[in-house]
matplotlib code that plots the C-alpha trace (Angstrom):
import matplotlib.pyplot as plt

x = [-4.5, -7.5, -7.0, -9.3, -9.8, -9.8, -11.2, -8.8, -5.6, -3.2, -1.8, -5.1, -7.5, -5.6, -5.1, -4.2, -7.6, -6.1, -3.8, -3.8, -1.9, 0.9, 3.4, 2.1, 3.1, 2.1, 2.7, 2.0, 4.7, 6.1, 2.6, 2.4, -0.4, 0.4, 0.7, 1.7, 4.0, 2.9, 5.4, 4.8, 6.2, 4.2, 5.4, 2.3, 0.3, -2.9, -1.3, -2.6, -3.0, -5.9, -5.3, -8.2, -8.9, -11.9, -14.1, -17.2, -17.5, -13.8, -12.7, -9.3, -9.6, -10.2, -13.4, -11.5, -10.2, -12.8, -14.5, -18.2, -19.7, -20.2, -21.6, -23.0, -20.1, -22.2, -20.1, -16.9, -14.0, -10.7, -7.6, -4.3, -1.0, 0.2, 3.8, 5.0, 8.2, 7.9, 11.4, 9.7, 8.9, 5.2, 4.2, 1.0, 0.3, -3.1, -3.5, -2.4, -4.3, -4.6, -7.9, -7.8, -8.2, -7.9, -9.2, -5.8, -7.3, -10.2, -11.2, -13.8, -16.7, -18.4, -21.7, -22.9, -26.5, -26.2, -27.5, -26.4, -26.0, -23.5, -20.3, -19.1, -15.9, -14.8, -12.2, -9.6, -8.5, -12.1, -11.7, -8.0, -6.1, -2.4, -0.3, 3.1, 4.9, 3.0, 1.5, -1.9, -3.0, -6.5, -9.6, -13.2, -16.4, -18.8, -22.3, -22.6, -25.4, -26.3, -26.1, -27.0, -29.9, -29.7, -32.6, -32.5, -30.2, -29.9, -30.8, -30.8, -28.8, -30.5, -32.2, -34.1, -36.2, -36.2, -39.0, -38.5, -41.7, -41.7, -44.0, -43.9, -46.0, -44.9, -43.5, -46.3, -44.0, -42.6, -43.9, -43.4, -41.8, -38.0, -36.1, -32.3, -31.2, -27.5, -27.1, -27.9, -24.9, -25.2, -22.5, -21.3, -19.1, -16.0, -12.3, -9.9, -8.9, -5.5, -4.9, -6.4, -3.1, 0.3, 1.9, 5.6, 5.9, 2.8, 2.3, 0.5, 2.2, 2.0, 1.7, 2.8, 0.7, -2.6, -4.7, -3.7, -0.1, 0.9, -2.3, -1.6, 1.2, 3.4, 2.4, -1.0, 0.4, 2.3, -0.7, -2.9, -0.4, 0.0, -3.8, -4.3, -1.4, 0.4, 3.9, 6.1, 8.6, 6.8, 6.8, 6.7, 6.4, 7.2, 5.0, 5.0, 3.4, 4.2, 7.8, 9.6, 10.0, 8.4, 8.3, 5.4, 5.7, 3.5, 1.3, -0.1, -1.6, -4.2, -2.4, -2.7, -0.2, -0.4, 2.0, 2.7, 3.7, 3.8, 5.4, 4.2, 2.8, 2.7, -0.8, -2.2, -3.5, -3.1, -5.3, -5.8, -9.0, -9.2, -12.4, -13.7, -10.5, -8.7, -5.0, -4.3, -0.9, -0.7, 2.2, 4.7, 7.5, 10.4, 8.3, 9.2, 7.3, 9.5, 9.0, 5.2, 5.2, 7.4, 5.3, 2.1, 3.7, 4.5, 1.0, -0.6, 1.6, 0.9, -2.8, -3.9, -3.6, -4.6, -2.4, 1.2, 2.7, 6.1, 8.1, 11.2, 12.9, 12.2, 13.5, 10.3, 7.6, 5.2, 3.5, 2.6, -0.2, -0.5, -2.9, -1.1, -2.9, -3.9, -7.6, -7.9, -9.5, -10.2, -12.3, -13.0, -9.9, -9.7, -7.3, -7.7, -5.2, -4.4, -3.9, -0.2, 0.3, -1.4, -2.1, -2.7, -4.4, -4.3, -6.1, -6.2, -7.0, -10.5, -9.4, -8.2, -4.8, -3.6, -2.8, 0.2, 1.6, 4.1, 7.4, 9.7, 13.0, 15.9, 18.8, 18.4, 19.6, 17.8, 15.5, 12.9, 10.5, 10.9, 7.6, 8.4, 11.8, 10.4, 7.6, 10.2, 12.3, 9.3, 8.0, 11.4, 11.7, 8.2, 9.1, 12.5, 10.9, 8.5, 11.2, 9.7, 11.9, 10.8, 11.8, 11.4, 10.8, 11.0, 10.1, 10.7, 7.4, 7.0, 4.5, 5.6, 9.4, 11.4, 11.1, 14.7, 14.1, 11.1, 11.2, 10.2, 8.4, 9.9, 9.5, 10.6, 10.3, 12.4, 14.5, 15.7, 15.2, 14.3, 12.8, 9.1, 6.3, 6.7, 5.7, 2.8, 0.6, -2.9, -2.0, -1.2, 2.6, 5.5, 7.9, 11.5, 14.4, 17.7, 20.0, 22.5, 20.2, 17.6, 20.3, 21.6, 18.1, 17.1, 20.3, 20.0, 16.4, 17.5, 20.4, 18.2, 15.7, 18.6, 19.8, 16.4, 16.1, 19.6, 18.9, 16.0, 18.4, 16.8, 18.5, 18.5, 16.6, 15.7, 13.7, 13.9, 10.2, 9.1, 12.5, 11.6, 11.2, 7.6, 5.5, 3.3, 3.8, 2.0, 1.4, -2.4, -1.8, 1.1, 1.6, 5.3, 5.6, 6.7, 8.2, 9.2, 13.0, 14.0, 15.0, 17.8, 20.4, 19.8, 19.8, 23.1, 24.7, 23.9, 25.3, 28.5, 28.9, 28.0, 28.8, 25.3, 21.7, 19.7, 17.0, 13.4, 11.2, 7.5, 5.7, 6.2, 5.9, 8.7, 11.5, 14.3, 16.8, 15.9, 18.5, 19.1, 22.7, 23.5, 21.1, 20.1, 22.5, 19.8, 17.8, 20.9, 21.9, 18.5, 18.5, 22.0, 21.1, 18.6, 21.4, 23.9, 21.3, 20.8, 24.6, 25.1, 22.4, 23.7, 27.3, 26.3, 24.1, 26.6, 29.3, 27.3, 25.6, 27.9, 25.4, 22.4, 20.4, 18.6, 15.7, 13.7, 10.0, 9.2, 5.7, 5.3, 1.9, 3.1, 6.3, 4.8, 1.2, 0.2, 2.7, 4.5, 3.7, 0.7, 1.1, 0.5, 3.6, 5.7, 9.0, 10.8, 9.9, 10.9, 14.3, 14.9, 13.2, 14.9, 18.6, 20.8, 22.1, 18.6, 18.3, 20.7, 21.6, 25.3, 25.2, 23.6, 19.9, 19.1, 15.3, 13.2, 9.6, 7.2, 3.7, 1.0, -2.0, -3.6, -3.5, -5.0, -7.1, -8.6, -8.3, -8.5, -6.5, -5.1, -2.7, -1.1, -1.1, 0.8, 3.3, 3.8, 4.3, 6.9, 8.6, 11.7, 12.2, 11.2, 12.3, 15.2, 16.4, 16.5, 16.3, 12.9, 14.5, 15.0, 11.5, 8.6, 5.1, 3.1, -0.6, -3.1, -6.3, -7.7, -11.3, -14.5, -15.3, -13.3, -9.9, -9.0, -7.1, -7.7, -6.2, -3.2, -2.5, -3.0, -0.8, 1.9, 1.9, 2.2, 5.2, 7.0, 8.5, 10.1, 7.4, 4.1, 2.6, -0.9, -1.1, -2.1, -2.8, -5.6, -7.5, -7.2, -8.6, -11.2, -12.8, -12.0, -10.6, -11.1, -8.8, -7.6, -6.7, -8.6, -6.7, -7.7, -8.7, -10.9, -12.8, -13.7, -17.3, -15.9, -13.5, -16.3, -18.3, -15.6, -16.8, -20.5, -21.8, -23.0, -21.6, -22.0, -18.9, -17.4, -19.1, -16.9, -17.0, -17.4, -15.0, -14.7, -15.4, -18.0, -16.6, -19.2, -18.8, -17.8, -19.6, -17.0, -17.8, -14.5, -14.9, -11.9, -8.6, -5.2, -2.0, -2.6, -4.1, -0.6, -0.2, -3.8, -5.2, -8.5, -9.1]
y = [27.7, 25.5, 22.0, 19.8, 16.5, 13.5, 10.4, 7.9, 9.9, 7.5, 10.3, 11.3, 8.3, 5.0, 3.1, -0.3, -1.8, -4.4, -7.3, -10.4, -11.4, -10.0, -11.5, -9.5, -5.9, -3.8, -0.2, 2.2, 4.5, 6.6, 7.6, 9.9, 11.0, 8.0, 5.1, 3.8, 1.1, -1.4, -3.4, -6.2, -9.0, -12.2, -15.1, -17.2, -18.8, -17.1, -13.6, -11.2, -7.5, -5.5, -2.3, 0.1, 2.4, 4.2, 4.4, 6.5, 7.4, 8.3, 7.2, 8.9, 12.5, 15.6, 17.4, 20.2, 17.8, 15.1, 14.1, 13.8, 10.3, 9.2, 5.7, 5.4, 4.2, 3.5, 3.7, 3.7, 2.2, 1.3, 0.5, -0.2, -2.1, -4.3, -5.1, -7.5, -9.3, -13.0, -13.6, -13.4, -16.8, -17.5, -14.5, -15.3, -14.4, -13.1, -16.1, -18.7, -21.9, -22.4, -21.6, -17.9, -18.4, -14.6, -13.3, -12.4, -12.6, -10.1, -6.6, -6.5, -3.9, -3.6, -1.8, -1.3, -2.5, -5.8, -9.1, -11.0, -7.8, -6.3, -7.8, -8.1, -9.7, -9.0, -11.4, -9.3, -11.8, -11.9, -8.3, -8.3, -8.6, -9.7, -6.8, -8.6, -11.3, -13.4, -10.6, -9.0, -5.4, -5.4, -3.3, -3.7, -1.7, -1.7, -0.3, 0.6, 0.6, 3.7, 2.9, 6.4, 8.7, 12.2, 14.0, 17.4, 19.5, 23.2, 24.0, 27.7, 29.1, 29.2, 26.8, 23.9, 21.1, 17.6, 15.3, 11.5, 9.4, 5.6, 4.2, 0.6, -1.6, -2.4, -5.9, -7.7, -9.1, -5.6, -3.2, -0.2, 1.3, 1.3, 3.1, 3.5, 6.8, 7.4, 11.0, 13.8, 15.4, 18.9, 19.3, 22.2, 21.0, 23.0, 22.5, 21.7, 25.1, 26.2, 26.4, 29.5, 30.1, 28.3, 27.6, 26.7, 25.6, 23.3, 19.8, 16.6, 13.5, 10.5, 7.0, 4.4, 1.7, 3.6, 3.3, 6.9, 5.8, 2.6, 2.4, 5.7, 6.8, 9.6, 11.9, 11.9, 12.8, 15.8, 16.9, 16.9, 18.9, 21.5, 21.8, 22.1, 24.6, 22.6, 22.6, 22.6, 20.1, 16.7, 13.7, 10.2, 7.3, 3.9, 2.0, -1.4, -3.8, -3.3, -2.2, -5.4, -8.9, -11.9, -15.6, -17.9, -19.8, -22.3, -23.0, -26.4, -27.3, -29.8, -32.5, -36.0, -38.7, -41.2, -44.2, -45.8, -49.5, -52.4, -53.1, -50.6, -52.2, -50.0, -49.0, -48.8, -45.4, -44.0, -41.1, -38.5, -36.5, -33.3, -31.4, -32.9, -32.3, -35.5, -35.9, -39.0, -40.6, -43.3, -45.6, -45.9, -48.2, -47.6, -45.9, -46.7, -46.0, -42.9, -41.5, -42.0, -40.2, -37.3, -36.8, -36.7, -34.3, -32.0, -32.3, -31.5, -28.4, -27.2, -27.5, -26.6, -23.2, -24.3, -27.3, -28.3, -31.8, -33.0, -36.2, -35.1, -33.9, -37.0, -39.4, -40.7, -43.0, -41.3, -38.2, -35.6, -33.2, -30.1, -27.2, -23.9, -22.2, -23.4, -22.6, -24.0, -27.5, -30.0, -32.8, -34.4, -36.4, -39.9, -42.1, -44.5, -47.4, -49.6, -53.3, -53.1, -50.2, -49.6, -46.1, -45.9, -42.7, -41.1, -37.8, -34.9, -32.4, -31.9, -30.6, -27.0, -26.4, -23.7, -20.2, -19.7, -16.2, -14.1, -13.3, -10.5, -11.5, -9.5, -11.5, -10.6, -7.8, -5.7, -5.9, -3.6, -4.8, -3.7, -1.9, 0.1, 1.1, 2.3, 4.2, 6.0, 6.9, 8.2, 10.2, 11.7, 12.7, 14.3, 16.3, 17.3, 18.6, 20.8, 22.1, 20.3, 18.8, 15.5, 13.3, 9.5, 7.6, 4.2, 3.2, 0.4, -1.1, -3.9, -6.6, -10.1, -9.8, -12.9, -13.6, -12.7, -9.1, -8.4, -6.1, -7.9, -6.9, -7.5, -10.8, -10.4, -13.4, -14.4, -11.2, -12.2, -10.0, -12.1, -11.4, -11.7, -11.5, -9.9, -6.3, -6.8, -3.9, -4.1, -2.5, -5.5, -5.2, -5.8, -3.3, -4.2, -3.7, -1.9, -4.9, -5.7, -7.8, -5.0, -2.4, -4.4, -4.7, -1.1, 0.5, -1.5, -0.3, 3.4, 2.9, 1.5, 4.3, 6.8, 5.1, 5.7, 9.3, 10.0, 8.3, 10.7, 13.6, 14.7, 15.6, 12.6, 13.4, 10.5, 10.4, 8.2, 7.8, 7.2, 5.5, 4.8, 2.1, 1.1, 3.4, 1.2, -1.8, -5.1, -5.4, -5.7, -8.9, -10.2, -9.2, -10.1, -7.9, -4.4, -2.1, -3.3, -2.8, -6.4, -8.3, -10.8, -8.8, -5.7, -7.7, -9.3, -6.0, -4.3, -7.2, -7.1, -3.3, -2.8, -6.2, -6.6, -7.1, -4.4, -2.6, -3.9, -0.9, -1.8, 1.4, 4.5, 6.8, 5.0, 7.1, 6.9, 6.8, 3.2, 1.3, 3.4, 2.3, 2.9, 5.7, 6.4, 3.7, 1.6, 4.6, 6.1, 2.8, 2.5, 6.1, 5.7, 2.5, 4.5, 6.9, 4.1, 2.6, 6.0, 6.7, 3.3, 3.9, 7.4, 6.3, 3.5, 5.6, 8.4, 6.0, 5.9, 9.3, 11.7, 14.6, 12.7, 14.7, 13.1, 14.1, 12.6, 12.3, 12.5, 12.1, 14.3, 12.9, 9.2, 10.1, 12.7, 11.6, 14.4, 17.1, 17.1, 17.1, 15.0, 11.4, 10.3, 12.1, 9.5, 10.6, 7.4, 7.7, 11.4, 10.2, 7.0, 8.1, 11.4, 10.9, 13.9, 13.9, 14.6, 17.9, 19.7, 19.4, 19.3, 15.5, 15.2, 15.3, 18.4, 18.6, 17.8, 16.9, 16.9, 15.3, 14.9, 13.1, 12.4, 16.1, 17.3, 14.5, 13.0, 15.5, 18.7, 20.3, 23.6, 24.0, 20.7, 21.3, 24.6, 22.7, 20.2, 22.9, 24.8, 21.9, 21.7, 25.5, 26.5, 23.4, 22.0, 25.3, 24.5, 27.3, 27.7, 26.7, 23.1, 22.7, 20.9, 20.2, 17.1, 17.7, 14.9, 15.1, 11.6, 11.2, 12.7, 14.3, 17.2, 17.8, 21.3, 22.1, 25.9, 26.0, 23.9, 25.9, 29.2, 28.4, 27.0, 30.2, 32.3, 30.2, 31.0, 27.6, 26.1, 23.6, 21.9, 18.7, 17.3, 13.6, 12.3, 12.6, 10.1, 11.8, 15.2, 13.8, 11.4, 14.2, 16.9, 19.3, 23.0, 24.8, 27.4, 26.4, 28.2, 30.1, 30.3, 34.0, 33.3, 30.4, 31.1, 29.8, 26.6, 26.2, 26.1, 23.8, 21.2, 19.9, 19.6, 16.4, 16.6, 20.1, 21.4, 21.0, 23.7, 23.9, 22.6, 23.4, 20.2, 20.7, 18.5, 18.4, 16.3, 14.3, 13.6, 10.7, 12.0, 10.9, 8.3, 6.6, 7.2, 8.7, 11.0, 11.0, 11.2, 9.6, 6.0, 7.4, 6.9, 3.7, 2.7, 2.6, 4.3, 5.4]
z = [-17.2, -16.5, -17.8, -19.8, -18.1, -20.4, -18.6, -20.2, -19.5, -17.7, -15.6, -14.2, -13.9, -14.3, -11.1, -9.7, -9.0, -6.7, -6.4, -4.3, -1.2, 0.8, -1.7, -4.6, -4.9, -8.0, -8.8, -11.6, -12.7, -15.6, -16.7, -19.7, -22.0, -24.2, -21.7, -18.3, -16.9, -14.3, -12.3, -9.9, -8.0, -7.9, -5.8, -5.6, -8.4, -7.3, -7.4, -10.0, -10.5, -12.1, -13.9, -13.7, -16.7, -15.4, -12.3, -12.9, -9.2, -8.8, -5.4, -5.6, -6.7, -4.6, -5.6, -7.3, -9.9, -9.8, -13.1, -13.7, -12.9, -16.4, -16.5, -20.1, -22.2, -25.3, -28.4, -26.5, -28.5, -26.9, -28.9, -27.2, -27.3, -24.5, -24.0, -21.3, -20.6, -21.4, -20.0, -16.6, -15.1, -15.4, -17.6, -19.3, -23.0, -23.9, -26.2, -23.7, -24.0, -20.3, -18.5, -17.4, -13.7, -13.1, -16.5, -17.9, -21.4, -20.8, -20.0, -17.2, -17.1, -13.7, -14.3, -10.7, -11.4, -9.5, -10.7, -13.8, -15.8, -13.4, -14.8, -18.4, -19.4, -23.0, -24.2, -25.9, -28.6, -29.9, -31.0, -32.1, -35.3, -35.5, -36.8, -36.6, -34.6, -32.1, -30.0, -30.6, -30.1, -28.7, -29.2, -28.3, -28.4, -25.5, -24.9, -21.2, -18.7, -16.7, -13.0, -11.7, -12.5, -13.7, -12.0, -13.7, -16.0, -16.5, -12.9, -12.1, -9.2, -5.9, -3.4, -4.7, -3.1, -4.4, -3.5, -3.6, -3.7, -3.3, -6.0, -4.9, -2.7, 0.8, 1.5, 3.2, 5.9, 6.7, 9.3, 7.1, 3.9, 3.8, 1.1, 1.1, -0.3, -0.9, -2.1, -4.5, -6.2, -7.6, -10.3, -12.4, -15.2, -16.0, -16.7, -13.8, -12.4, -11.3, -7.6, -6.0, -4.3, -4.3, -1.0, -1.3, 2.4, 2.8, 1.4, 1.8, 3.2, 0.9, 2.5, 0.0, 1.7, 1.2, -2.0, -2.7, -2.7, -4.5, -6.6, -8.5, -10.8, -9.4, -12.2, -10.5, -7.1, -8.5, -10.5, -7.4, -5.4, -8.1, -8.7, -4.9, -4.6, -1.9, -3.2, -0.1, 1.2, 0.6, 3.0, 1.5, 3.9, 2.3, 4.6, 6.3, 3.7, 0.1, -0.3, 0.8, -0.6, 1.1, 1.1, 2.1, 5.3, 7.0, 4.0, 2.9, -0.4, -1.7, -3.6, -5.1, -6.0, -8.8, -8.7, -12.0, -12.1, -14.5, -17.9, -20.6, -23.8, -27.0, -27.9, -24.4, -23.3, -19.8, -18.7, -15.9, -15.6, -13.5, -13.2, -16.5, -18.6, -19.6, -20.4, -22.4, -23.2, -25.9, -25.0, -27.8, -28.6, -26.3, -23.6, -20.0, -16.9, -16.3, -19.8, -19.5, -16.1, -17.4, -20.6, -18.6, -16.2, -19.1, -20.6, -17.2, -16.7, -20.2, -19.8, -16.3, -14.7, -11.2, -10.6, -11.3, -11.6, -10.5, -10.9, -9.1, -12.2, -14.2, -11.5, -9.9, -11.2, -8.7, -10.1, -7.6, -8.6, -6.4, -6.3, -7.0, -4.1, -0.7, -1.2, -4.7, -4.5, -7.3, -5.8, -9.2, -10.2, -11.7, -13.6, -16.5, -16.5, -19.5, -19.2, -19.0, -16.6, -13.2, -11.9, -8.2, -7.1, -3.6, -3.6, -1.2, -4.0, -2.6, 0.8, 1.2, 2.7, 5.0, 3.7, 5.9, 5.9, 4.0, 5.9, 5.1, 3.3, 4.6, 3.2, -0.6, -2.7, -3.6, -0.5, -2.1, -4.7, -8.3, -8.3, -5.2, -6.6, -9.9, -8.2, -6.0, -9.0, -10.9, -7.9, -7.2, -10.8, -10.8, -7.7, -9.1, -12.4, -10.3, -8.0, -4.9, -2.2, -0.8, 2.2, 1.8, 5.1, 6.6, 10.2, 12.6, 11.8, 9.2, 8.4, 9.6, 9.9, 10.9, 14.6, 15.2, 14.0, 16.2, 19.3, 22.5, 25.6, 29.0, 30.8, 34.4, 36.7, 39.7, 39.4, 35.9, 32.8, 29.7, 26.3, 26.4, 23.8, 20.3, 20.1, 17.8, 16.6, 15.3, 11.9, 11.6, 11.9, 14.3, 15.8, 15.1, 17.5, 16.8, 16.5, 13.8, 11.6, 11.5, 10.9, 7.9, 6.5, 6.9, 5.9, 2.6, 2.2, 2.7, 0.3, -2.4, -1.9, -2.2, -5.4, -7.0, -5.9, -7.2, -10.5, -10.9, -10.5, -7.2, -3.9, -1.5, 1.6, 3.9, 7.1, 10.2, 10.5, 14.1, 14.8, 18.4, 21.0, 21.2, 23.4, 25.5, 27.9, 27.7, 31.4, 30.8, 28.9, 31.0, 34.7, 34.3, 31.2, 30.7, 28.0, 24.6, 25.0, 25.7, 22.6, 23.4, 21.5, 23.5, 26.8, 25.9, 24.6, 27.8, 29.9, 27.8, 28.1, 31.7, 33.4, 35.0, 34.1, 32.3, 34.4, 34.0, 33.0, 33.2, 32.3, 30.1, 33.1, 35.0, 36.4, 33.7, 36.6, 36.9, 39.0, 42.2, 42.1, 38.4, 37.8, 34.2, 32.9, 31.3, 29.9, 28.5, 26.9, 25.2, 24.0, 22.6, 20.8, 18.7, 17.7, 17.0, 14.5, 12.9, 12.7, 11.0, 8.4, 7.7, 7.3, 5.0, 2.7, 2.6, 1.5, -1.7, -1.7, 0.2, 0.1, 1.4, 4.0, 6.9, 9.1, 12.0, 12.6, 16.3, 17.8, 20.9, 21.8, 21.9, 23.9, 26.3, 26.9, 29.3, 30.2, 33.5, 36.4, 35.5, 36.6, 33.0, 31.9, 30.1, 31.5, 30.5, 26.9, 26.8, 27.8, 25.8, 22.6, 22.1, 21.3, 22.2, 18.6, 17.3, 19.3, 17.0, 13.3, 14.0, 14.1, 10.7, 11.4, 9.4, 9.9, 13.0, 12.0, 14.9, 15.0, 17.6, 16.1, 19.4, 20.2, 16.9, 15.4, 18.6, 21.4, 19.2, 21.9, 20.6, 23.6, 22.9, 19.1, 19.7, 21.9, 19.1, 16.4, 18.4, 20.3, 18.0, 18.1, 21.6, 23.6, 21.5, 20.3, 16.6, 14.2, 12.4, 9.1, 10.5, 12.0, 10.2, 11.5, 10.5, 11.2, 11.4, 9.4, 9.8, 8.7, 10.2, 12.6, 11.0, 12.5, 13.4, 10.2, 10.4, 13.9, 13.0, 9.9, 11.6, 14.5, 12.2, 10.1, 13.3, 14.4, 11.0, 10.7, 7.6, 6.5, 7.2, 6.0, 6.4, 7.1, 4.8, 1.1, 1.0, 3.9, 2.2, -1.0, 0.3, 2.4, -0.1, 2.5, 1.7, -0.7, -0.2, 3.3, 6.0, 8.6, 12.3, 12.1, 9.1, 10.6, 14.2, 13.7, 12.1, 14.9, 17.4, 15.3, 15.3, 18.6, 17.5, 16.0, 12.4, 12.0, 8.4, 6.3, 4.1, 0.8, -2.0, -5.7, -7.8, -10.7, -13.7, -17.4, -19.1, -22.1, -24.7, -27.2, -30.6, -33.7, -34.4, -31.1, -29.2, -25.8, -26.2, -28.1, -26.5, -27.2, -26.5, -29.5, -31.0, -29.0, -30.0, -26.4, -26.9, -30.5]

ax = plt.figure().add_subplot(projection="3d")
ax.plot(x, y, z, "-o")
ax.set_aspect("equal")
plt.show()
């Protein structure tokens, strides 16, 4: 049945507006009609997260389920309860006396009109009444500002012409009139319709790292897939940025020191002033220098949000005052010294420090952030309730791992193989190697993911996502470089196993035979190292979850380049990046998921696309029930979706996924899916610039304010979220 769309339904429109820094990871999960949970990890004082209730222009939703761009919130009344865990170190109360450096005490309205009227911050406690205890439910009323213009209503069907006339005088310094026009948006309000067809073998791949991943609650992902009719085997990639814990390295902070000396006399007053706020301490009978320092430390830490004070746990008469963030500066600091005590100030608080970076922590348990774990459990439960199977994936890529975990390019000088530069990718991320420390980290990551899936009552299906050696050499940057196989652990392991030096491969098209004396010895060793890693992860996970299923994701385009006998055929990669144990399911890799984004997204090469679709079945000999195709649909110009879907249907394989969820929604790809035979003209137009896109129906429901002033009523309703 068509569904009424309520704009303040947490399952549909709530989102994480953003959070700060690599150290902060926040997710939404367990959304219902009555509320939503938000979980985060915040390891720096400047970290924060913003929960978005409503975005009039709806960045996230596909056009089939997108709401109307309502910007006039006049008469809107929001009522809600907030519950948060004060046992967490540093959790801030709404009524905290400290300066709200990140507006933790307010609801922010961004009106989109620019200038001083663009931003309103409504302090929640100004509109709250205590019900019980020390916490305060919040409510506020707000009259909004319209930031877009309705041109015409009740427009009849047919073609119409809109004329826009500039009614302003030209800038005298300009050579002409310039007017920036964004768009006209014809809209037909209606309830969100059901899917025109339901496909049980096609889905959209979810990338946790994208804004359509971690920023939305899993109830939203399932709703989208159901309303689009794409309910096949799902693919969830947990990304490189936000699932892991991190620590700050290489950072410096603005600071000041105040040395206390002298013999305290009762009645004297010591003072410290920072940015106009003064902390005084009246010296009492029995006060010592240390007690004065410690009490001023406590007062500073209880007053200021931007700095913290330290006296070495009450053992130092020198007070150190440090900014809580490298970029936060406080140039105005002074001291007032009484007659009996001298305060000697040395200040660097006015000079910004260095931000440093956030390095992955692999030696903790759990290794995955709480928000990511809860998001996985919720998503797995959503899929299980809908009867949808889902694979959860990790890859060898991660943002800023410790140096010892990074894959290394070849450094070959004087006939000696050494580890060279890091394999750094422009994501930005690093490729990791297959050594023991990396294995220990990733098998724990897979195990924790499996724990959450199992806790949701869903079958555990895990994917080795692009678990490969890196595809390209660095010889253009280093003439003594080569392929990214040469971390020290791999070099040493080969030496120990074979009794001689590993062969130096310098290009992806090298002959995998390598050493003419010990042919294929190095290539086989590198290939088998991938499988040893996989076998280790599988054994570890299955010791906790014996029925866990595994699959691999294999990119034909990155490994093959151009087909043989072309000189650009990457024969080395076709050998080292395809373990024999992946070619059949008898070793535990049930599904073989094949992708070729260069072939479909960029080249739009139907021949290579067909090769990618059928590779597992026709080349490896796997049955169709084990073969999955991952089709790229990255951004405009339009990818050949109709060709990909049509060829996959003709191949009669188990499942197909489009990569990725965000691209499908951002570009509102056509539903129902077009098939090759239905879109020949479109297929030709893919190669033309500015080709017309398929016409989409804009589907949403307008929600008018009721007489009582509430925008709509739902069950934060019962929780008092919005009336």
